[in-house]
N, C-alpha and C positions, 0 to 999 in steps of 0.2 A: 766824741760823744754823739749818740744817735737818739733822736726823739721824734716820734710822729704819733698821730692820734687817730683812733677810730672808736666810736661809741664810748668815748671817755677814757680809753686806754691807749698806751703807746705800743706800737708794734715793732718788734725786732725782726729783721729779715731772717727767714728760716732757710738753711741750706743743708742738704743731706751729706755734703762732702766735708763737713767739719766747720771749724770756727770761721765766721764771715769776715773777721777783722784782723788783718795781718799787716798793719801799717808799721812804720819805723818806730823803734823803741830802744831804750838802753837797758840791756840786761845787767842786773847787779853782779859785781865781782863775787864769785863763789867763796873766795877766801875771806871776804869781808862781811858776808851775810850773817845776820843774827843766828840763823841756822838754815840748813838746807830746806827745812819745812817748819813753819810756825803754825801750830794748830789751835792754840788758845791764847787769849789776851785778857788781862784783868788788871785793874788798878785798886790798890788797897787804901785803907783809910788815911795812910800817911802820904798818899799821892804817888807811891812807887808803882811802876808798871812792871807786870810780870808776863813773861812770854813762855808758854809751854811749847816745847819742841817735839819733833818726832823721833829724836834719837840722842839729844844732848841734854836731857833733863829740862830744867826750868831756869830762865835767866831773869834777873831783876835789874831794872834801870832806876836808880835813885835820884835822877836829875843831874848826876855828874858822871857816873860810870856804870858799866855792866858787870854783874857778878853772876856766875853760873853755879848751879847746884845740881849735882847728879848723884849717882850711887856712892861715889867716894866721899861725898859730903853728908851722906845719910839718907838721901831720897830713896824711896822704895823701888823706883824704876827709871829707865832712860826715856821712855815715851810718856809725855804728860798729856792727858786727854781732858782734864777739867781742873779749874781753879776757882775756889770760893773763899770768902772770909766769914768766919762764924761770928755769933753775937758777942763773943769775948775777945775778938780781935785776932784769933788764930787763923792761919791760912791752911787750907786743906787742898791736897793735890791728889787726883786720881791718876794712876799710872798703870803700865803693863805689869807691874810687880806688886800691886795692892794699893793701899791708901796711906798717905803721909800727912801728918799734922805738924805745922811749923809754928813755934811760939815766938819766933824772932831770934832765937838762939840755937835751937836744936830741933831735930825731927823725931817724932814718934810715929812708928810704922804699924800698920794694921794688916794682918794677913790671915792665913787659915786658922791659926790658934786663937785669933780674936773673933772667929765666927765667919770669916769670908771663905766660902767654899770654893770660890773662883777668884783668883787674884789678878785676872786681866780685866781691869776696870775701865769703863768707857764714859761714865757720866757721874756727876756728883751734885747734890743740892742740899742746902739746909732749909727746912721749912720754918714757918712762923713759930712753931713750938720748940724749935731747937733740935729737932731730930735730923740726923744726917742720913740721906738716902744715896745709895750708889747703884748704878746699873753696870752689870758685868756680862761677860760671855756666858755665865751660868745663871743669869737672872738678877733680880733685885734684892738688896739687903738694906736693912734699916738699923742705924746705930742710935741707941738710947742713952749714950753716955758711959755705958759699961761694956757692951758687946754688940756685935752685928748679928742680926737674926734674919733668916730668909723671909721675903715677902712674895707669896706666890703670884706669878703672872702666867696666864695660859701659854703653853709652848706653841711656837709658830713653825716656820720653815727656815732652812738655811738659804743664804743667797751667795753662792760661790763667786758671783760676778763682782761683789763689793769688797773682795779681799778678805780680811779677818772677819769671820762670821760664825754664827751658831743659831740654833733654833730658839735659844733663850736670850739672845742678845738684846740689851736695852741701851740705845745710843744716846738718849737724852731724857732728862727728868725736869719737869717744870711745875711750879705752883701758881695757880691762877688767883685772881683777886678774891675769890670766894673761899680759898683755902683748899680747893681740889688739887690733888697731885696727878700729873699727867706723865705717861710713860710712852716713849717712842720705841716701837718694836717692829719686827718683821711681819707682824699680824695686824698692822694698823696702830692706832693710838688707844691707850687705855686711860680712863679717868677714875680716880679713887676719891670718893667723897667722905671717907672716914669710916664707911660701913661696907660698901660694896664697889665692885669694879664694873665699869661700863665700857664696852668696846665701840670704837668708831673706825670703820674700814671702808673698802670699796663698795660694799653693799649699801652703805649709807650715802655714797656720792664722793667719798675721798678719792683722789685721782690715783693713788697707789698705796698698797699696804706696807711697803718698805719705807718706814718713816725715820728720817735722820734727826729732825729738830722740830720743836713745837714752840710757838710764841703766842702770847695773848697781847694784843695791841691796846692802846689807850682807849679805844672805843669798845673794847670787849670782844672784838673779832679774834678768832683763832687762826693762825697761819701754820701750815704744815709743809716742811721741806722734805721731799721724798727722793728716793734714789733712782727711780726709773721714769717718773712722769712729772718732774718739776714741782711746782708750787700750787697749793690749794689754800683758799681762804674760806672759813666757815663763820657765818654770821648768826649762828644759833638755829637757823632754819634750813639753809641750803648751802652748798659748796659752789664756789667759783674756781674753776680749775684753769688758771692762767696759761700754763704751759700747754696743756692738752688742747686748749681752745685757740692756740696760736698767738696769744698776746705777747708772750716772751718765748725765748729760745733756750735750749739747754735742759736736758732731762735730769741730770744728776746735780742735786742741790744739797749741800751739807749743812747749811746754817741759814737762819732768818733772824734779823735783828731790827729793833726799833730805836732810832736816835731820840734825843731830847725834844726835837721839833715834831716828832711823830712820823717822820719818814721811815718807811720799811725798806731795809737793805737785804739783799741776798746774792750769793755767788751762784753762777751756773757753769758747770764744768765745760770748758772750751769757749765760753761766751762772756767771760769777764764777770762784772758785778752789775746788778740792777738796783735802782732806787725808785721807790714808789711814793709819790707825794700826796696820795689820796685821789688823784685824778689821772695821772699818767706815769708811765715808766720811762726812766732814762737809763741807758746802757753805757757803762764805762768799760774800756777794753785797752788794747795795746796802744792805740793812737792817743789815748788819754794818759799814757805813762804807766799803765798797769801791766807790767811785764809778764806776770803770771796769769795763766789761763786756768789755774787750779787753786783758787782761793778757798779756804776752809773756815775762816772765822772773821767776824767783823765786830768792832768795839769802839765806842765813843768814850773818851775819858772826861774828867770833870772840867777840863779846860776847853772842851768842845772839839778836840782833835779826833778825827775819825781814822781808825787803824784797820788794816786788813792783813791777815796772815795766811800763808799757804806755801805752796811750792815756790821756791826762789826766795823765801824769807818774809820780810816785813815791808809793808807799804803804808803810806799815809796820804790822805786826801786833804788838799789845802783849800777846798771850796770850788776849785776849777778843774784840777787834774790830780793824778796820783804820782808819787815818786817813791823810789826805793829808799828805805832807811837801813843803813848798815851799822856795823859796830862803831863806825866813826860818825854816825848821824846822817843827815841833819835831824835833830830832835825837835827843833822849833820851826 
């Protein structure tokens, strides 16, 4: 764990030759991993943990055992990119084959005939009014309880360096405390106030237009995880571009998350995971037990356990260090 301070922030050493921390660690057994890649984590109202994987569907841990659900069990796809629970207790999954709703017994799938013009779905949200929003390779669609209808977002540009991409891709959808809906696109972030769209991009001070995730923290600040220039924070007046200004390292950031104590967590490709406590940044990496340098998601459950998922599977933070959680645990 590395922590140092300058002007109120912690500085991580920047190196042009790759990750700075290559200390000893134990790589999890590939045959025992939850999945080769865990990209989403969610806990439902029953306390069950769900792990969306990159090729094995979704698996549920009920406190005793793991159960996997994929196409053979009725899920719409193998790659799970989003998990939510709606106001009625149904679970929704966005996948590379459309959208699936799980009522606890069976799946109902939504695809082209239900209005989704593109079934490669990357993000999903239920807003306070009960509408389901999904972001796809072909743009945004909104479900009103009957069908999905397209919601127009200005077309941006493709980013071949990010793998799967398109000019209409929406990687993340977020609702802020005022009820505005935010969309993470390749053309910056868009805010929808119920009447019109407003764009926030590099011209406004955002560090990079290729946005992967948006978070509103407890103080009302907006955080943007970008694909090429790291993390930005917007206080309503101006941006603080932490990566661009050298406060943290790692340009490729997929996720930004706030825990119950108000700490901000985010992974940085090749540089582990950062935690910001409002004053300084602390960096966790291989010497802290985090075997993966490609974390994609962070989640805190109701018991206060902090989980990270990404390449090499699942990891948990015990307050001091990280350790791998395999099919055999340890879960506590």
